[in-house]
N, C-alpha and C positions, 0 to 999 in steps of 0.2 A: 504494500500500500504506500502510495506517495503522500507523505504528510506535509510536504512543503506548502506554505501558505499561512493564512491567518485563521486562528481558531478563537472562539469566544467561550467564556465560562457558562455552561448550561446549569451546573449546580455545584455547590460546595457542601461536602459532608463533614460534619463535626461530631466526633465522639464525645459523649457526655456520660455521667454516671447513670442517667435515665435511658440511655440508648443513643443511637446516632440521629442527630438533627440534620435535616436537609434543607438548604436555603437555595433559592433561585432568584434571578433578577426580578421576577414577578412576586416573589415571596421572600423579601430580605429579612434578616433578623431584626427584631426590635429591641432585644436585650443588649445593653452596652458591652456585656461580656464577649459578644460575638462581633465587635466592631471590625476586626481585621477580616473576618469572613465577608462582611458586607462590602468592604473596600475591594476585596478580591473579585467579587461578582462583576465589577466594572472593568476588569482587566481583559486584555486580549493576549494571546500567545502567538508569536510568529516563529515558525520553523523556516528559517531562511536558508538560502543556498550557502554552501560552505560549512554546514554543520553548526550554524549559530542559532540559538534559541533566545529570542527577545521577549521579555515581559513588557507589554505596552500599556500605558495609561492615557486616557483621553484628557486633553487639556482644553478647557473651554476657550473660545476665541478671545475673550476679554482678558485672559490670563497668559496668553502665548508670548506676548512681548516681555512680560516679567519673568516668565519661565526661561526665555532665551538669555536674559541677563544673568541668570544663575547657571547657565551652561547647558540647559536642556535643549535637545534638538527635536523640535516638533515637526513631524512630517506633514505632507500635504493633506493627509486624511485626518489630521488633528491629534494623532497619537504620538507619544514620545516614549522611547525605550527607557525604562527605569532600572532594568537589570538584564544582564546577558549571561548566558552560559553556553554549553556545548551540547549538541545532540548527535547521535549516530545510529546507524542501522547495522546490525550484525545478525547473520543467520535468520533473516526475516523478522527480527524483533527490533523494537525501537528503545533507545536508552537516552537519558540525559544526565549531565554531570550535576549532582546535588551540591557539590563543593563541600560535602561533609567528609572530613578526614579523621582517621584514627586507626587504632589497632585492636585486634581481638586475639588474645593469647599470643601476643608478639607478632602476629601477621597483620600486614597493612590491609585495611578494608578498602574495597573498590568503591569509589565515590559515585559510580554510575548506577542509576536505578532504572528499571524497566518501565516503559509506558505501554501498558496493555491496550490493545484495540478491541472494542466491544463488537459484538455481532452486527450491530447497526452502524459501524464505522466511526464511532466516537472514541475519544482517548481518555484513559484513566490516568491522570497526572497526579504527581505528588503523593505517591503510595496509595492511589485510589481515592484520595480525599477530594479531588477536583475532576469533574466530568467536563470535557471540552467537546464542542461541536464545531464543524467547519463553518466559517462565515460565508 
């Protein structure tokens, strides 16, 4: 499957002591404990050529000049990359660099995590916590 292009967040799944809560752009969280989940619902993910994975945030037109003063590069579509990492495809599976480093029992841990593809062609990103669909 060719995943290159832009994907939007369809839902964010948040584990809680009471079970998993699912938030969507149409059903955002109201509890301030889940503010970061609400913010992520607005992001887009760009699987770019050359194995670059950009997290994009929309910048309202009235804020673009100010954002540029602070070094943000706002694209023509109004989105600015706020974080970048690497993605790759190996043996028919897709992976991204989580940038998580460490060791287990003296062995270096691989920082790449798989992005499973669902039967309907969506992506399970961030250890299955974020469901992405193509724009």
